[in-house]
C-alpha positions in Angstrom: -37.3 38.1 -88.9 -38.0 35.2 -91.1 -41.1 33.0 -90.3 -40.8 29.1 -90.6 -43.2 26.2 -90.6 -42.4 25.2 -87.2 -43.7 28.7 -86.0 -46.9 27.6 -87.6 -47.1 24.4 -86.4 -46.4 25.6 -82.8 -49.1 28.2 -83.4 -51.9 25.5 -84.7 -51.2 23.5 -81.7 -52.7 25.9 -79.8 -55.9 26.2 -81.8 -58.5 23.9 -80.7 -61.3 22.8 -83.1 -64.7 23.5 -81.2 -66.4 20.4 -82.7 -63.5 17.8 -81.6 -61.7 19.4 -78.9 -58.5 18.7 -80.4 -55.9 20.9 -82.1 -55.4 21.3 -85.7 -52.2 19.4 -85.8 -52.8 16.5 -83.4 -55.9 15.9 -85.6 -53.8 16.1 -88.8 -56.3 18.6 -89.8 -53.9 21.5 -91.0 -52.4 20.5 -94.7 -50.4 22.1 -97.5 -48.9 24.9 -95.2 -46.8 27.0 -97.6 -44.7 30.1 -96.8 -44.0 33.0 -99.3 -41.4 35.4 -97.7 -43.4 35.8 -94.6 -46.9 35.2 -96.2 -48.4 32.1 -94.9 -51.3 29.9 -96.8 -52.7 26.6 -95.7 -55.7 24.4 -95.6 -57.8 23.0 -92.8 -59.4 20.0 -93.9 -62.0 18.6 -91.4 -62.7 14.9 -91.3 -66.8 15.8 -91.0 -69.1 18.0 -92.7 -69.4 21.3 -90.9 -70.0 24.0 -93.5 -71.7 26.3 -91.0 -68.6 26.2 -89.0 -66.0 27.2 -91.9 -66.1 30.8 -91.2 -65.7 30.5 -87.3 -62.5 28.0 -87.9 -60.9 30.2 -90.3 -61.2 33.2 -88.2 -60.1 31.0 -85.0 -56.9 30.1 -87.2 -56.2 33.5 -88.6 -56.6 35.1 -85.0 -54.0 32.9 -83.8 -51.5 33.0 -86.8 -51.5 36.6 -86.9 -49.9 36.7 -83.4 -46.9 35.4 -84.6 -44.2 38.3 -84.8 -43.4 39.3 -88.3 -46.2 37.2 -90.0 -47.5 38.9 -93.5 -51.0 37.8 -95.0 -52.6 34.8 -93.8 -54.7 32.6 -96.1 -56.7 29.9 -94.4 -59.1 27.7 -96.6 -61.4 25.4 -94.7 -63.1 22.3 -96.2 -64.2 18.7 -95.5 -63.2 15.3 -96.6 -65.4 12.4 -95.7 -63.8 9.0 -95.9 -64.8 5.4 -95.3 -64.6 3.9 -91.9 -64.7 0.2 -90.9 -67.7 -1.8 -90.4 -68.5 -5.3 -89.1 -65.8 -8.0 -89.9 -66.6 -9.7 -93.2 -69.4 -7.5 -94.5 -68.3 -5.6 -97.7 -69.0 -2.2 -98.1 -71.8 -1.0 -100.4 -70.9 0.7 -103.7 -70.8 4.4 -103.9 -72.1 4.6 -99.7 -68.8 5.6 -97.5 -70.6 5.3 -94.1 -73.9 3.9 -93.0 -75.4 5.1 -89.9 -78.4 3.1 -88.2 -81.0 5.2 -86.2 -82.4 2.7 -83.8 -84.8 2.6 -80.5 -85.8 -0.4 -78.5 -89.6 1.1 -78.4 -91.8 2.6 -81.1 -93.2 6.3 -80.4 -90.1 7.9 -79.2 -89.4 10.0 -82.1 -87.0 7.9 -84.1 -87.8 8.6 -87.4 -88.1 12.3 -86.9 -84.6 12.1 -85.5 -83.5 10.1 -88.4 -85.0 12.7 -91.1 -83.7 15.7 -89.4 -80.3 14.2 -88.8 -80.0 13.3 -92.7 -81.2 16.8 -93.4 -78.8 18.5 -90.9 -75.8 16.3 -92.4 -76.7 17.4 -96.1 -76.9 21.1 -94.9 -73.5 21.0 -93.4 -72.2 19.8 -97.0 -72.4 16.0 -97.0 -74.0 13.9 -99.7 -76.6 12.0 -97.7 -79.2 9.2 -98.4 -81.9 7.9 -96.1 -83.2 4.4 -96.3 -86.6 3.7 -94.6 -86.3 0.3 -93.1 -89.5 0.1 -91.4 -91.0 -2.1 -94.1 -94.5 -2.4 -91.8 -94.9 1.1 -91.2 -93.0 3.6 -93.6 -93.1 7.0 -92.5 -90.2 8.7 -94.2 -92.5 9.6 -97.6 -94.7 11.7 -95.8 -91.8 13.4 -93.5 -90.0 14.2 -96.7 -93.2 15.2 -98.7 -92.2 12.8 -101.5 -95.1 11.2 -103.6 -95.0 9.1 -106.8 -93.1 5.9 -107.9 -89.5 5.9 -108.3 -88.1 5.2 -111.7 -86.0 2.3 -113.0 -83.9 3.0 -116.0 -82.6 -0.7 -116.5 -85.5 -2.7 -115.1 -83.2 -4.0 -112.4 -82.0 -1.2 -110.1 -84.1 1.8 -108.7 -83.5 5.3 -108.7 -83.6 6.8 -105.4 -86.4 9.6 -104.7 -85.1 12.8 -103.6 -86.3 15.8 -101.4 -84.7 18.9 -99.7 -81.3 17.8 -101.2 -81.4 14.1 -99.6 -81.8 10.9 -101.4 -84.5 8.3 -100.3 -85.8 5.0 -100.6 -88.7 3.6 -98.7 -91.1 0.6 -99.3 -93.6 3.4 -99.3 -92.7 4.4 -102.6 -93.8 1.2 -104.0 -97.1 0.3 -102.3 -100.2 2.3 -102.0 -100.5 4.1 -98.6 -103.7 2.1 -97.4 -101.8 -1.4 -98.1 -100.7 -3.4 -95.0 -97.5 -5.1 -95.2 -98.9 -8.6 -94.3 -95.2 -10.4 -94.5 -93.3 -12.7 -92.6 -89.9 -12.2 -91.3 -87.9 -13.6 -94.3 -90.1 -11.6 -96.6 -89.4 -8.3 -94.8 -85.7 -8.9 -94.6 -85.6 -9.8 -98.2 -87.4 -6.5 -99.1 -84.9 -4.3 -96.8 -81.9 -6.2 -98.6 -83.3 -5.3 -102.1 -84.5 -1.8 -100.9 -80.7 -1.3 -99.9 -78.7 -3.2 -102.5 -81.1 -2.7 -105.7 -80.8 1.4 -105.0 -78.6 3.4 -107.3 -77.3 5.4 -104.4 -75.1 8.5 -105.7 -71.7 8.7 -104.1 -73.1 9.1 -100.5 -70.8 10.3 -97.5 -73.6 8.9 -95.2 -76.6 6.6 -95.5 -79.0 7.1 -92.7 -81.1 4.2 -91.8 -84.2 4.5 -90.0 -84.8 1.0 -88.4 -88.2 -0.3 -87.1 -88.2 -0.3 -83.2 -87.2 -3.6 -81.6 -84.6 -6.1 -81.9 -85.9 -8.6 -84.4 -85.4 -10.0 -87.8 -84.7 -6.5 -89.6 -82.1 -5.3 -87.0 -80.3 -8.9 -87.0 -80.2 -8.7 -90.9 -78.9 -5.5 -90.6 -76.2 -6.4 -88.2 -75.0 -9.5 -90.0 -75.3 -8.3 -93.6 -75.2 -4.4 -94.0 -72.1 -2.5 -93.5 -73.3 -0.5 -90.7 -70.4 2.1 -89.6 -72.1 3.2 -86.2 -75.5 3.3 -84.6 -77.4 6.1 -82.9 -79.9 5.2 -80.1 -83.0 7.4 -79.4 -85.0 7.2 -76.2 -87.3 9.2 -74.2 -86.4 9.8 -70.5 -89.4 7.6 -69.4 -88.2 4.2 -67.6 -90.1 1.8 -69.7 -88.4 3.6 -73.1 -85.2 3.3 -71.5 -85.6 -0.4 -70.6 -86.1 -1.0 -74.5 -83.3 1.1 -75.5 -80.5 -0.5 -73.3 -81.7 -3.8 -75.1 -81.0 -2.4 -78.4 -77.6 -0.9 -77.4 -76.8 -4.3 -76.1 -77.8 -5.8 -79.3 -75.3 -3.6 -81.3 -72.6 -4.3 -78.7 -72.9 -8.0 -79.3 -72.6 -7.8 -83.1 -69.7 -5.4 -82.9 -71.4 -2.2 -84.2 -69.9 1.1 -82.7 -72.7 3.1 -80.6 -72.1 6.8 -81.7 -74.2 8.0 -79.0 -77.8 8.3 -77.2 -80.3 11.0 -78.1 -83.0 11.8 -75.7 -86.2 12.8 -77.2 -88.9 14.4 -75.3 -86.7 15.7 -72.8 -88.7 18.5 -71.7 -92.1 19.9 -72.4 -92.5 23.9 -72.7 -96.1 24.8 -72.3 -97.0 27.1 -75.5 -99.1 29.2 -73.3 -97.1 30.0 -70.2 -93.5 28.8 -70.9 -93.5 26.6 -68.2 -90.8 23.9 -68.5 -91.6 20.3 -66.8 -89.8 16.8 -67.4 -93.1 15.2 -68.0 -91.5 11.8 -68.7 -88.9 12.1 -66.0 -85.4 13.3 -66.0 -81.7 12.2 -66.2 -82.3 8.6 -67.6 -80.6 9.0 -70.8 -77.7 10.4 -69.0 -77.6 7.3 -66.3 -78.0 5.1 -69.3 -74.8 6.9 -70.7 -72.8 6.4 -67.7 -73.7 3.0 -67.2 -72.5 1.9 -70.9 -69.9 4.3 -71.1 -71.4 6.3 -74.3 -72.0 9.8 -74.9 -75.5 11.8 -74.9 -75.3 13.5 -78.1 -78.4 15.7 -77.8 -81.7 16.5 -75.9 -84.7 17.6 -77.8 -87.7 19.0 -76.2 -91.4 17.8 -76.8 -92.6 20.5 -79.0 -95.8 20.7 -81.1 -93.8 22.3 -83.9 -91.7 19.3 -84.5 -94.6 17.0 -85.2 -96.3 19.5 -87.6 -93.5 20.3 -89.4 -92.5 16.8 -89.9 -96.3 15.7 -91.0 -96.3 18.5 -93.5 -93.1 16.9 -95.3 -90.6 19.9 -94.4 -88.7 18.6 -91.2 -87.7 21.2 -88.7 -84.2 22.0 -90.2 -85.8 22.7 -93.3 -88.8 24.5 -92.0 -87.4 26.6 -89.5 -83.4 26.7 -89.9 -82.6 29.3 -87.6 -84.8 27.9 -84.7 -83.2 26.8 -81.5 -84.6 23.1 -82.4 -83.0 22.9 -85.5 -79.7 24.2 -84.0 -79.9 21.2 -81.9 -80.4 19.0 -84.4 -77.6 20.4 -86.6 -75.4 19.9 -83.2 -76.5 16.3 -83.1 -75.6 16.0 -86.6 -72.2 17.3 -86.1 -71.3 15.2 -82.9 -72.4 12.2 -84.7 -70.3 12.9 -87.7 -67.5 13.4 -85.5 -67.7 10.5 -83.5 -68.1 8.5 -86.8 -64.8 10.3 -88.1 -63.0 9.0 -85.0 -63.6 5.5 -85.5 -61.2 3.1 -87.5 -60.7 3.7 -91.3 -61.7 1.3 -93.9 -58.5 0.0 -95.6 -60.3 -2.7 -97.6 -59.5 -0.6 -100.9 -55.9 -0.3 -100.3 -54.9 -3.9 -100.7 -54.5 -5.4 -104.2 -56.6 -8.2 -105.3 -54.8 -11.6 -105.7 -55.0 -13.0 -108.9 -53.9 -16.6 -109.8 -53.1 -17.4 -113.2 -51.7 -20.5 -115.4 -48.2 -19.3 -116.8 
């Protein structure tokens, strides 16, 4: 019995991507299906980075296709292709940056910067080209979290080369001033510095630029929402009622300026005693889930209050690098994949598909 492409298509409709919940036909991930006698080869092209999932997905597809009567050899190649998605109306994309993810919190001290750096590193480990911009001008923390010291180079005297650590490009005001120097600046100077750091840095072909925002809903957040092409935002909170109040304000701000909310991360969800192993909701329970229900957004992950997260970040080797096989690293990686999947389902950017209109005298 000869195998036809329809047999392959029908089989692929029954294989569900564990990360998106969609089959590989409706998601248009199955490409280049080729038949040679009864031998089959095809590509599965994911719209999000997931290097750690390639073998799993390959095996799922192969197993299903091997159930077709009369099938010969099955070759499945799995990869990712990240494209640009639409941003706020009227805000042009940055050169060499496909997507920008803002990591925000209404309140300080909820672990936003730690979440941002681990998210960036997890996306990189999944095969994406990633950068991180430390937008906290008053209290930059990414230089220490990434273990980077020294000053960035400038080959042309105008633009700045990003620093690099653990395969991630990085820029922070902390690279340009001494550690003990206070930034005694008013709002316009701060927003100007942020725009310079963003636009004058020579980012190198980034799939994602993660922006670690300062807490609150002030000048920097407004500048970001009005002038920076943000693809989506991730809100970090703790279960504590006061933190959730401020997180709701941050979420509403992004809604008002038309920036999609990719999800909410609940940090310090539980505390596990290092001596006896007792688990306790010391900051409350269910707060982030209730907030997600109220605003119809998803809880993309919950992280425990664990001393290792703090120790590893302070030492310059965040958890996904210091302990990549740990349960906490697995949570960060899951948050990264879920965030990337959410982003991949947003509208595409089509600005580069339209020709420039040039008026000439003839």
